[in-house]
C-alpha positions in Angstrom: -4.5 -43.4 -36.2 -5.1 -39.6 -35.8 -7.6 -37.9 -38.1 -6.6 -34.9 -40.2 -8.7 -31.8 -39.2 -11.8 -33.9 -38.7 -13.2 -35.7 -35.7 -15.6 -38.6 -36.0 -18.2 -38.2 -33.2 -19.7 -41.3 -31.6 -22.2 -41.6 -28.8 -19.5 -43.1 -26.6 -17.5 -39.9 -26.7 -19.5 -37.8 -24.3 -17.0 -35.2 -23.0 -16.8 -34.6 -19.3 -13.5 -32.7 -19.1 -12.0 -29.7 -21.0 -8.3 -29.2 -20.6 -7.2 -25.8 -21.9 -3.7 -24.3 -22.4 -3.4 -20.6 -21.6 -1.0 -18.6 -23.7 -2.0 -18.7 -27.4 -5.2 -20.6 -26.5 -7.3 -19.4 -23.6 -6.1 -15.7 -23.8 -5.7 -13.6 -27.0 -2.5 -12.0 -28.2 -3.0 -9.1 -25.7 -3.1 -11.6 -22.8 -6.9 -11.0 -22.4 -9.5 -13.5 -21.4 -12.4 -12.3 -23.6 -16.1 -12.1 -22.6 -16.9 -14.6 -25.4 -14.5 -17.2 -24.0 -15.6 -16.6 -20.4 -19.2 -17.1 -21.4 -18.5 -20.3 -23.3 -16.5 -21.9 -20.4 -19.4 -21.0 -18.0 -21.8 -22.7 -20.4 -19.5 -25.8 -20.4 -19.4 -25.8 -16.6 -23.2 -25.5 -16.3 -23.4 -28.5 -18.6 -21.3 -30.6 -16.2 -18.0 -30.4 -18.1 -15.0 -30.1 -15.7 -12.4 -27.4 -16.6 -8.6 -27.8 -16.1 -6.1 -25.1 -17.0 -2.9 -26.8 -18.3 -0.1 -24.3 -18.8 3.6 -23.7 -19.0 3.0 -20.7 -16.8 4.0 -20.7 -13.1 1.1 -21.2 -10.7 1.1 -17.5 -9.6 0.8 -16.3 -13.2 -2.1 -18.7 -14.0 -4.1 -18.1 -10.9 -5.5 -14.7 -11.8 -7.3 -16.2 -14.7 -9.4 -18.5 -12.6 -11.2 -15.9 -10.6 -12.8 -14.1 -13.6 -14.2 -17.4 -14.8 -16.0 -18.1 -11.5 -15.4 -21.8 -12.2 -13.6 -24.5 -10.1 -10.5 -25.2 -12.2 -7.4 -27.0 -11.0 -4.2 -25.6 -12.5 -1.7 -27.9 -14.1 1.3 -25.5 -14.1 4.9 -25.5 -15.3 3.9 -27.8 -18.2 2.7 -30.5 -15.8 5.3 -30.4 -13.1 3.1 -28.8 -10.4 -0.7 -29.3 -9.9 -2.6 -27.1 -7.4 -6.2 -26.5 -6.4 -6.9 -22.8 -7.2 -9.5 -22.5 -4.5 -7.3 -23.1 -1.5 -3.8 -23.4 -3.1 -3.4 -27.0 -2.0 -0.7 -28.9 -3.9 -2.2 -31.9 -5.6 1.0 -33.2 -7.2 4.7 -32.0 -7.5 7.2 -33.6 -9.9 10.5 -34.9 -8.4 13.9 -35.1 -10.0 15.8 -38.4 -9.5 18.8 -38.0 -7.2 21.6 -36.1 -9.0 19.7 -35.4 -12.2 19.0 -31.7 -11.4 22.6 -31.0 -10.5 23.8 -32.7 -13.6 21.3 -30.8 -15.7 22.4 -27.5 -14.2 26.0 -28.4 -14.9 25.2 -29.0 -18.6 23.3 -25.6 -18.6 26.1 -23.7 -16.9 28.8 -25.1 -19.1 26.9 -23.6 -22.1 27.0 -20.2 -20.4 23.4 -20.0 -19.1 21.8 -19.3 -15.8 18.7 -21.3 -14.8 15.4 -20.2 -13.3 14.3 -23.0 -10.9 10.7 -23.3 -9.9 9.6 -24.2 -6.3 6.2 -24.7 -4.6 6.7 -21.5 -2.6 3.6 -19.5 -3.6 2.6 -19.1 0.1 6.0 -17.6 0.8 5.5 -14.8 -1.7 7.8 -16.1 -4.5 7.9 -19.0 -6.9 11.4 -19.3 -8.5 15.1 -19.1 -7.6 17.8 -17.6 -9.8 21.5 -17.1 -9.3 21.2 -13.3 -10.0 18.4 -10.9 -10.2 20.4 -8.5 -12.4 21.8 -10.0 -15.5 23.1 -8.9 -18.9 21.7 -11.7 -21.1 18.7 -9.9 -22.8 16.2 -12.8 -22.7 16.7 -13.6 -19.0 16.9 -9.8 -18.1 13.5 -9.4 -19.7 12.1 -12.3 -17.8 13.3 -11.0 -14.5 12.1 -7.5 -15.3 8.6 -8.7 -16.1 8.4 -10.9 -13.0 9.4 -8.4 -10.2 9.3 -9.8 -6.7 8.7 -13.4 -7.9 12.3 -14.6 -7.6 14.8 -15.2 -4.9 18.5 -14.6 -5.6 20.5 -17.7 -4.8 24.2 -17.2 -5.9 25.1 -20.9 -5.5 22.0 -22.1 -7.3 23.8 -23.8 -10.3 25.9 -25.9 -8.0 23.7 -26.4 -4.9 20.0 -26.0 -5.7 17.6 -25.9 -2.8 15.3 -28.9 -2.1 11.8 -29.0 -3.6 12.7 -27.9 -7.1 10.3 -29.5 -9.6 11.1 -27.8 -12.9 13.0 -24.9 -14.4 14.2 -23.2 -17.6 17.0 -21.4 -19.4 16.5 -18.6 -21.9 18.3 -17.5 -25.1 17.9 -17.6 -28.8 16.0 -20.4 -30.5 19.2 -22.0 -31.8 20.9 -21.8 -28.4 17.9 -23.4 -26.6 17.6 -26.2 -29.2 21.3 -26.9 -28.6 20.8 -26.9 -24.9 17.8 -29.2 -25.2 19.8 -31.7 -27.3 22.7 -31.5 -24.9 20.5 -32.2 -21.9 18.9 -35.2 -23.6 22.3 -36.5 -24.6 23.6 -36.2 -21.0 20.5 -37.5 -19.2 18.6 -39.7 -21.7 15.1 -40.7 -20.6 15.6 -38.8 -17.3 14.4 -35.4 -18.3 11.4 -33.9 -20.1 12.7 -30.9 -22.1 11.3 -28.8 -24.9 11.9 -25.4 -26.5 9.1 -22.9 -26.7 8.6 -19.2 -26.9 5.9 -17.5 -24.7 4.1 -14.6 -26.3 5.1 -12.6 -23.2 8.9 -12.8 -23.9 11.2 -12.2 -26.8 13.5 -15.0 -26.0 13.1 -18.7 -26.3 12.9 -21.1 -23.3 14.3 -24.5 -22.8 12.0 -25.9 -20.2 13.4 -28.7 -17.9 11.4 -31.1 -15.8 11.7 -34.7 -14.6 10.9 -37.4 -17.2 7.2 -38.1 -17.3 6.1 -34.6 -16.1 3.9 -33.4 -18.9 0.6 -31.5 -19.2 -1.0 -34.8 -20.0 0.4 -36.6 -17.0 -1.1 -33.8 -14.8 -4.4 -33.9 -16.6 -4.6 -37.7 -16.1 -4.0 -37.4 -12.4 -6.9 -35.0 -12.1 -9.1 -37.2 -14.4 -8.3 -40.3 -12.3 -9.7 -38.4 -9.2 -12.8 -37.6 -11.2 -13.1 -41.0 -12.8 -12.9 -39.6 -16.3 -11.4 -41.8 -19.1 -9.3 -40.5 -21.9 -12.1 -40.6 -24.5 -14.1 -38.2 -22.4 -11.4 -35.5 -22.3 -11.1 -32.7 -24.8 -7.7 -30.9 -24.8 -6.9 -27.7 -26.6 -3.5 -26.1 -27.2 -1.1 -24.3 -29.5 2.6 -25.2 -28.9 4.9 -28.2 -28.6 4.4 -28.6 -24.8 0.8 -29.4 -25.6 1.6 -32.4 -27.8 1.2 -35.1 -25.2 -2.3 -34.0 -24.2 -3.4 -33.3 -27.8 -2.2 -36.8 -28.8 -3.7 -38.8 -25.9 -7.0 -36.9 -25.2 -10.1 -38.3 -26.7 -10.5 -35.1 -28.7 -7.3 -33.1 -29.3 -7.8 -29.6 -30.8 -5.1 -27.3 -32.1 -5.7 -23.6 -32.3 -5.6 -21.9 -35.7 -2.4 -20.2 -34.5 -0.8 -23.4 -33.3 2.6 -24.6 -34.5 2.5 -27.0 -37.5 3.6 -30.0 -35.4 0.5 -29.6 -33.2 -1.9 -29.1 -36.1 -0.6 -32.4 -37.6 -1.3 -34.3 -34.4 -4.7 -32.8 -33.7 -8.1 -34.2 -34.4 -9.4 -30.8 -35.4 -8.3 -27.2 -35.8 -10.1 -24.4 -34.1 -10.2 -20.7 -35.0 -7.2 -18.7 -33.5 -7.0 -17.3 -30.0 -7.8 -13.9 -31.4 -11.0 -15.3 -32.9 -12.2 -16.9 -29.6 -11.3 -20.3 -30.8 -11.9 -21.9 -27.3 -15.5 -20.7 -27.5 -15.9 -22.6 -30.8 -14.4 -25.7 -29.2 -17.0 -25.5 -26.4 -19.7 -25.3 -29.0 -18.4 -28.4 -30.7 -18.3 -30.5 -27.5 -21.7 -29.2 -26.2 -23.2 -30.2 -29.6 -21.6 -33.6 -29.3 -22.9 -34.1 -25.8 -26.4 -33.1 -26.8 -26.3 -35.6 -29.7 -25.1 -38.3 -27.2 -28.1 -37.7 -24.9 
């Protein structure tokens, strides 16, 4: 049973991994990685705690945050669908749609009048998503394309004939439109897709993110934790939105930011200060204190 805003610390819960969301968690409302958070994460790394960034962002947008930290930190990007080593850009894992599922999902999306953005593991080629058109009228998607210049490849036949290697994607619109699309996708492909509706602080529109079933931030974190031989109860996960739910629920210590959505706060073990109050730095203090008590 989950605990309400309180965590019971035991000597068996010595934390060895810290998995941190980016938007609304690691960075503040101005998309800044503050000196206080940087210093705290360096203290955690010096104490032997492994850092993982787990984000809905594309890999190319998450990568610039690793260098200022000066810490080895694998990136679980696209809400778990692509995992890469930030040091050499090696792909550690890429989600795969079952045959026919992506085409069917795109058909459902197109019939509701939306274009899709489809992610590919093409960072080395200088772009990381495909779209049917680079100039659109729909306000939400137009803003997305405007804020990501040079990152997309125009592919007119994308909605009917997606290229190989697609591991996730999204559509954009109003909140009600994206909730309806999420429900339609789940009805058309039950248990075959992982979809959710979120709004990034960077954009005005809402996103319906689409990935193969089982591709979550937590599944990505677990893959890395397996390589490092770290069990669930030695993982602390911190986030603020619905795509963070799996990792908040299953980590040994799940923390919701003070600015998190209510659904996440209800599932969390503890609530940290907001991202504008360096909440991640406070979480680091909690787990370092616990680790000191366990020694």
